[in-house]
C-alpha positions in Angstrom: 15.3 -20.5 -26.3 14.9 -24.0 -27.2 16.3 -25.2 -30.5 14.3 -27.2 -33.2 15.3 -30.9 -32.7 14.4 -32.2 -36.3 15.5 -31.0 -39.6 13.1 -29.8 -42.2 13.3 -27.7 -45.3 15.7 -24.9 -45.1 13.3 -22.2 -45.7 10.9 -23.4 -43.3 13.5 -23.7 -40.6 14.6 -20.1 -41.2 10.9 -18.7 -40.9 10.5 -20.6 -38.0 13.6 -19.4 -36.3 12.7 -15.5 -37.3 9.3 -16.0 -35.8 10.7 -17.5 -32.8 13.1 -14.7 -32.3 10.5 -12.0 -32.7 8.3 -13.5 -30.2 11.1 -13.7 -27.6 12.1 -10.1 -28.4 8.6 -8.9 -27.8 8.1 -10.6 -24.4 11.6 -11.0 -22.8 14.1 -8.6 -21.2 16.9 -11.0 -22.2 19.5 -10.1 -24.8 21.0 -6.8 -26.2 18.5 -4.7 -28.1 15.5 -6.6 -26.6 12.4 -4.4 -26.3 11.2 -3.7 -23.0 7.4 -3.2 -22.4 6.8 0.4 -21.3 10.3 1.6 -21.7 11.9 3.8 -24.5 14.9 6.0 -24.5 12.6 9.0 -23.0 9.8 7.4 -21.2 8.8 4.7 -18.6 5.2 3.9 -18.5 3.6 2.3 -15.4 0.0 1.7 -14.5 -2.2 1.3 -11.6 -5.7 0.2 -10.4 -7.2 2.3 -7.9 -10.7 2.9 -6.3 -11.4 6.4 -7.7 -15.1 5.6 -7.4 -17.1 3.2 -5.0 -17.0 2.2 -1.4 -13.3 2.6 -0.8 -12.8 5.9 -2.8 -13.0 8.1 0.4 -9.2 9.1 1.0 -7.9 6.3 -1.3 -9.1 8.2 -4.6 -6.2 10.8 -3.8 -3.4 8.3 -3.5 -2.6 7.8 -7.2 -2.8 11.5 -8.2 -0.4 12.1 -5.5 1.9 9.6 -6.8 1.7 11.0 -10.3 2.3 14.5 -8.8 5.5 13.3 -7.5 6.4 11.9 -10.8 5.6 15.1 -12.6 8.1 16.8 -10.0 10.7 14.3 -10.8 10.0 14.9 -14.5 10.3 18.6 -14.3 13.6 17.9 -12.6 15.1 15.8 -15.4 13.5 12.5 -14.9 15.3 9.2 -14.1 18.5 8.3 -16.2 17.0 10.8 -18.7 13.6 9.3 -18.9 10.2 10.8 -17.8 7.7 8.5 -15.8 4.1 8.3 -17.3 1.6 7.0 -14.7 -1.7 5.5 -16.1 -4.3 5.4 -13.4 -7.4 3.1 -13.9 -10.5 3.2 -11.7 -11.6 -0.2 -10.6 -14.3 1.0 -8.0 -12.8 -1.5 -5.4 -14.5 -4.3 -7.4 -12.3 -7.5 -8.2 -14.0 -8.0 -11.5 -13.3 -4.6 -12.7 -9.5 -5.0 -11.5 -9.1 -7.9 -13.6 -10.5 -6.0 -16.5 -8.2 -2.8 -16.1 -5.2 -4.4 -15.3 -5.5 -6.7 -18.2 -5.9 -3.5 -20.3 -2.8 -1.9 -18.7 -0.5 -5.1 -19.5 -1.9 -6.3 -22.9 -3.0 -3.0 -24.6 -1.1 -0.2 -22.8 2.1 -2.3 -22.5 2.9 -0.9 -19.1 6.4 -1.8 -17.6 5.1 -2.6 -14.2 1.9 -2.3 -12.1 2.6 0.1 -9.2 0.6 0.3 -5.9 -2.5 -1.4 -6.8 -4.8 -1.0 -4.0 -6.8 -3.5 -2.2 -6.7 -7.0 -0.8 -9.8 -8.5 -2.6 -8.9 -6.6 -5.7 -5.2 -7.2 -6.1 -5.4 -10.8 -5.1 -7.3 -11.7 -8.4 -4.6 -10.5 -10.6 -1.5 -11.9 -8.9 -1.3 -15.0 -11.3 -2.0 -12.7 -14.4 0.9 -10.5 -13.6 3.2 -13.5 -12.8 2.4 -15.3 -16.0 3.0 -12.1 -17.9 6.2 -11.4 -16.1 5.0 -7.9 -15.0 6.7 -6.4 -11.9 4.1 -6.1 -9.3 5.5 -3.2 -7.0 4.4 -1.9 -3.6 0.9 -3.1 -3.4 -1.3 -0.7 -1.4 -2.5 -3.5 1.1 -1.0 -5.2 4.1 -2.0 -8.5 3.1 0.6 -11.4 3.6 -0.2 -12.5 0.0 2.3 -10.2 -1.3 5.2 -11.6 0.8 5.4 -14.9 -1.2 8.9 -14.7 -2.8 8.8 -18.3 -4.1 5.3 -18.2 -5.4 5.2 -14.6 -6.8 8.8 -13.3 -7.2 8.0 -10.3 -9.0 5.4 -9.1 -6.3 6.2 -6.8 -3.3 4.1 -5.1 -0.6 4.4 -1.7 0.8 2.1 -1.3 3.7 3.0 -3.0 7.1 1.2 -6.3 6.9 -2.0 -6.5 8.8 -0.7 -9.2 11.2 2.3 -7.0 12.2 -0.2 -4.1 12.6 -2.7 -6.1 14.7 0.2 -7.1 17.0 1.2 -3.4 17.6 -2.4 -2.1 18.1 -2.9 -5.2 20.5 0.1 -4.5 22.3 -1.1 -0.9 23.2 -4.5 -2.3 24.3 -2.8 -4.8 26.4 -0.2 -2.5 28.1 -2.4 0.8 28.3 -5.9 -0.4 28.5 -5.4 -3.6 30.7 -8.5 -5.3 32.0 -11.0 -3.7 29.3 -13.3 -5.9 27.4 -11.8 -5.9 23.7 -13.9 -6.4 20.5 -12.9 -6.7 16.9 -14.6 -5.6 13.7 -12.8 -6.4 10.4 -13.2 -6.5 6.6 -14.4 -9.9 5.4 -11.2 -10.9 3.7 -7.5 -11.2 4.2 -7.5 -7.7 5.5 -9.8 -8.5 8.5 -8.5 -12.0 8.9 -4.8 -11.1 9.0 -5.3 -8.2 11.3 -7.4 -10.4 13.8 -4.7 -12.9 13.8 -2.2 -10.4 14.9 -4.5 -9.1 17.7 -5.0 -12.7 19.0 -1.2 -13.2 18.8 -0.8 -10.7 21.6 -4.3 -10.9 23.5 -5.0 -14.6 23.0 -8.1 -15.8 21.3 -9.8 -15.5 24.6 -8.7 -11.8 24.8 -11.2 -10.8 22.2 -14.7 -11.0 23.6 -16.6 -10.3 20.3 -15.8 -10.6 16.6 -17.7 -9.1 13.7 -17.1 -8.7 10.0 -18.5 -6.5 7.2 -18.6 -6.4 3.5 -18.1 -3.4 1.4 -21.4 -3.9 -0.5 -23.3 -3.5 2.7 -23.1 -0.2 4.5 -25.3 -1.2 7.4 -23.0 -2.0 10.3 -25.8 -1.4 13.0 -26.1 -5.3 13.6 -22.3 -5.6 14.2 -22.1 -2.3 16.5 -25.2 -3.4 18.2 -23.8 -6.8 19.1 -20.7 -4.9 20.5 -22.9 -2.8 22.8 -24.9 -5.8 23.9 -21.7 -7.5 24.7 -20.3 -4.7 26.8 -17.4 -4.0 24.7 -14.9 -1.3 26.1 -12.4 -1.2 23.5 -13.2 -1.7 19.8 -10.3 -2.5 17.3 -11.2 -1.9 13.6 -9.6 -3.3 10.5 -11.8 -1.1 8.2 -11.4 1.2 5.1 -12.1 4.8 5.8 -15.8 4.9 5.0 -16.5 2.0 7.3 -14.5 3.5 10.2 -16.7 6.5 9.9 -19.9 4.3 9.5 -18.9 2.3 12.6 -18.1 5.3 14.7 -21.3 7.2 13.5 -23.5 4.3 14.1 -22.2 3.6 17.6 -23.0 7.3 18.4 -26.4 6.8 17.3 -26.7 3.7 19.3 -25.4 5.5 22.5 -22.3 3.4 22.5 -18.8 5.0 23.0 -16.0 2.7 23.3 -12.3 3.3 22.9 -11.7 3.1 19.2 -8.3 1.6 18.0 -8.1 1.7 14.5 -5.9 0.2 11.4 -3.8 2.7 9.6 -5.9 1.6 6.7 -8.8 3.5 8.1 -7.6 6.0 10.7 -6.5 9.2 8.6 -8.1 11.9 10.5 -8.8 14.5 7.6 -10.5 11.7 5.6 -12.7 10.7 8.5 -13.5 14.1 9.6 -14.7 15.0 6.1 -16.8 11.7 6.0 -18.4 12.6 9.3 -18.9 16.3 8.8 -20.5 17.9 11.8 -20.0 14.6 13.8 -16.2 14.8 13.4 -15.9 15.5 17.2 -16.7 11.8 17.6 -13.2 11.0 16.6 -11.7 12.7 19.7 -9.6 10.1 21.6 -9.2 7.6 18.5 -6.1 5.9 18.6 -4.6 4.8 15.1 -1.2 4.0 13.7 0.9 5.2 10.8 4.5 4.8 9.6 4.9 7.8 7.4 5.2 11.6 8.0 2.1 13.2 9.8 0.4 15.5 7.1 0.0 18.2 9.8 3.8 18.0 11.1 4.8 21.2 9.1 8.5 21.0 10.8 9.1 17.6 9.2 11.2 18.0 6.1 9.4 15.2 4.1 6.1 17.0 4.9 7.4 20.3 3.7 8.7 18.6 0.3 5.3 16.9 -0.2 3.4 20.0 0.4 5.3 22.0 -1.9 5.0 19.2 -4.5 1.2 19.2 -3.8 0.9 22.9 -4.5 2.8 22.8 -7.6 1.7 19.5 -9.3 -1.4 18.3 -7.4 -3.8 21.4 -7.7 -3.2 22.0 -4.0 -5.6 19.5 -3.1 -6.5 19.2 0.7 -3.4 17.7 2.2 -3.8 14.5 4.2 -2.1 11.1 4.8 -3.4 9.9 1.5 -1.5 12.5 -0.1 1.8 11.7 1.9 1.3 8.1 1.2 1.0 8.5 -2.5 4.2 10.6 -2.8 6.1 8.1 -0.4 5.3 5.4 -3.0 6.4 7.5 -5.9 9.6 8.4 -3.9 10.5 4.7 -3.4 9.7 3.8 -7.0 12.3 6.4 -8.1 14.8 5.3 -5.8 14.4 1.8 -7.4 14.6 3.0 -10.8 17.9 4.7 -9.9 19.2 1.8 -8.5 18.2 -0.4 -11.5 20.3 1.7 -13.8 20.1 3.3 -17.1 19.6 0.0 -19.0 16.2 -0.9 -17.5 14.8 -4.2 -17.7 12.1 -5.7 -15.7 14.4 -8.1 -14.0 16.8 -5.5 -13.2 14.2 -3.5 -11.4 13.0 -6.4 -9.4 16.9 -7.1 -8.5 17.0 -3.6 -7.4 14.0 -4.1 -4.9 15.4 -7.3 -3.7 18.8 -5.7 -2.8 17.0 -3.6 -0.2 18.6 -0.9 2.0 16.1 1.9 0.9 15.4 4.8 3.3 12.9 7.4 2.8 10.2 9.3 4.7 9.1 6.0 6.6 9.4 5.6 10.5 9.8 1.9 10.3 12.3 -0.3 8.5 11.6 -1.4 4.8 12.4 -5.0 4.7 13.0 -6.0 1.0 15.4 -8.9 0.4 15.4 -11.9 -1.6 13.4 -13.8 1.1 11.1 -10.8 2.3 8.9 -8.9 0.1 6.5 -7.6 2.9 7.6 -3.8 2.9 7.5 -1.7 5.9 7.9 -3.7 9.3 6.4 -1.4 11.9 4.2 1.6 12.9 3.8 4.3 15.4 0.6 5.1 17.2 -1.5 8.2 16.8 -4.1 9.8 18.9 -6.7 12.6 18.1 -6.6 15.3 20.6 -8.4 18.7 20.3 -9.3 17.7 16.7 -5.7 17.2 15.9 -4.0 13.7 15.1 -0.4 13.4 16.4 2.0 10.7 17.2 2.7 9.4 20.7 5.3 6.9 22.0 8.0 5.2 20.2 7.8 3.4 16.8 7.4 -0.1 17.0 8.4 -3.1 14.9 7.5 -6.8 15.0 7.0 -9.9 12.8 4.1 -11.8 11.6 5.0 -14.9 13.7 5.3 -14.7 17.4 8.3 -12.3 17.8 8.0 -9.5 20.4 6.7 -6.1 19.8 9.7 -3.9 20.2 10.8 -0.5 19.8 12.7 0.8 16.7 14.9 3.7 17.3 16.4 4.5 14.1 15.7 8.1 12.9 14.2 8.5 9.3 16.5 9.8 6.5 16.3 13.4 5.6 15.1 14.1 2.0 17.7 15.0 -0.6 18.0 18.9 -1.1 16.2 18.9 -4.4 13.7 16.1 -3.3 14.7 13.7 -5.8 16.7 10.7 -4.9 20.0 9.8 -6.8 21.6 6.6 -7.9 23.5 5.0 -5.2 
């Protein structure tokens, strides 16, 4: 806090110092007894923006309730350092203007401790500067944009998903090694999601290795022109960087046009239960679809993480249909509890950021989490999936790579088992 540099009346000086001290106490984590937004002796309040409605709500509307269900489970088992977690979920409809409104409400009115897992590249990009200026931890953004990995520009923002360039390289590596000589085309969302994914694809296949490129916007659900262009170009493999609704639209439209390429789909839009629900009677069109994931498969009942999350889903989430979005939401919740445990009982915003930067976290993920002082990107790899006989399953090894020109290589580390009671302890 800066000192007054000139003298005035003693009473005026005293009043000024009192006002200044009060202002610092309200907005800073510094100093003993300072009030931390969203934190009391018994509660931690965090918030998120999610598309509970709108063009990206298919599947994604289940993520935040699943995270809340995990928090409810933790709360029922004593909370974290004696505090219960309250999760405020705001619907932004995947509309950037709405995102700014609801995030301002969460920060300025609800006084949340942090924003957790805000979803979407176009939506969350618009609140980065606001969260930075208000010193609000911006944790585990639900998007693979490289925008979240800017430690110098946004020291309080951290990703969660593998970044889209990493994913694009892994998907393209599969096409290059397993589908050589095929004519490859690409459809991506018209924002960082699509552009970063295409950048990764071209790092492996080369710019000449993609025969046709198309984009879509979420406000226009007619993708017939794009799919028609792929058919006319003779595409044999189509890589999709699409949200679930537009994966389903693309595959359904292609079938209507008599076009049946090999689909290779981003993790963002390849969850089979979500797509099958969207396509209804046309769900068999998903047969053979190649996707990617980095968390336990929702149908792998032998996996101890799937068993844990299934139990929590039944007890705290109304036994909603269990899919990859539920697994994702609970995985985010588990990581946040790990970080809170590491941050300690004397919780501040800076301590929680320091806890993330220290890294070393293991949980349900198949790929490494890469948090450090210089890397805010989140998961660094994926494993490929395929739909066979109406069932989505993993095949092959887990791969890791970087967003630059590094190789795509196998990641052999076995995921950690969950703790006996499903709640991480302080390390």
